[in-house]
C-alpha positions in Angstrom: -47.6 39.4 108.4 -48.3 39.1 105.1 -46.4 41.7 102.7 -46.7 42.9 99.3 -43.3 44.1 97.7 -42.2 45.1 94.1 -41.2 41.2 93.7 -44.4 39.8 94.8 -45.9 38.7 98.2 -44.0 37.7 101.1 -44.3 36.9 105.0 -42.8 38.5 108.0 -42.6 36.6 111.4 -41.0 37.3 114.8 -38.1 35.2 115.9 -37.3 36.4 119.5 -36.5 39.7 119.4 -36.0 40.1 115.8 -38.0 39.3 112.5 -37.7 37.2 109.5 -39.1 37.8 106.1 -39.5 35.3 103.0 -40.7 35.6 99.7 -43.7 33.5 98.8 -42.8 32.8 95.1 -43.1 28.9 94.4 -44.4 28.3 98.0 -47.2 25.9 98.7 -49.8 26.7 100.9 -51.7 24.2 103.2 -54.8 24.8 105.3 -54.3 23.5 108.9 -56.4 23.2 112.0 -54.7 26.4 113.5 -54.4 28.5 110.4 -51.8 27.5 107.4 -48.7 25.9 106.8 -46.5 27.7 103.8 -43.7 25.2 102.5 -41.3 27.9 101.1 -38.5 27.3 98.3 -36.0 28.1 101.0 -33.8 25.3 102.7 -32.9 27.8 105.4 -36.6 28.1 106.2 -38.3 25.0 104.5 -41.7 25.9 106.0 -43.5 28.3 108.4 -46.8 27.4 110.4 -49.1 30.9 110.5 -51.8 30.7 113.5 -54.4 32.4 111.7 -58.3 32.8 112.6 -60.6 30.9 110.2 -61.4 34.4 108.2 -57.5 34.9 107.8 -56.8 31.3 106.8 -59.5 31.8 104.2 -58.2 35.1 102.8 -54.3 34.7 102.8 -54.0 31.8 99.9 -56.2 34.1 97.7 -54.3 37.2 98.4 -50.9 35.3 97.9 -51.7 33.6 94.5 -53.4 36.8 93.2 -50.3 38.6 93.7 -47.4 36.0 93.1 
């Protein structure tokens, strides 16, 4: 899920029965065949591959950049 916080945009994704969240400041976004790859400024989670449909993959980078 793409989330908006007072500190800027973030992403939340499932990890088993839990969730993980990361801020998207200083991230690099790349379009992939299945969605997006986001390279994070975080050594504990260097990147996340998001499986999105084409419309979402087109929309998310613009939403992230305008809120970062």
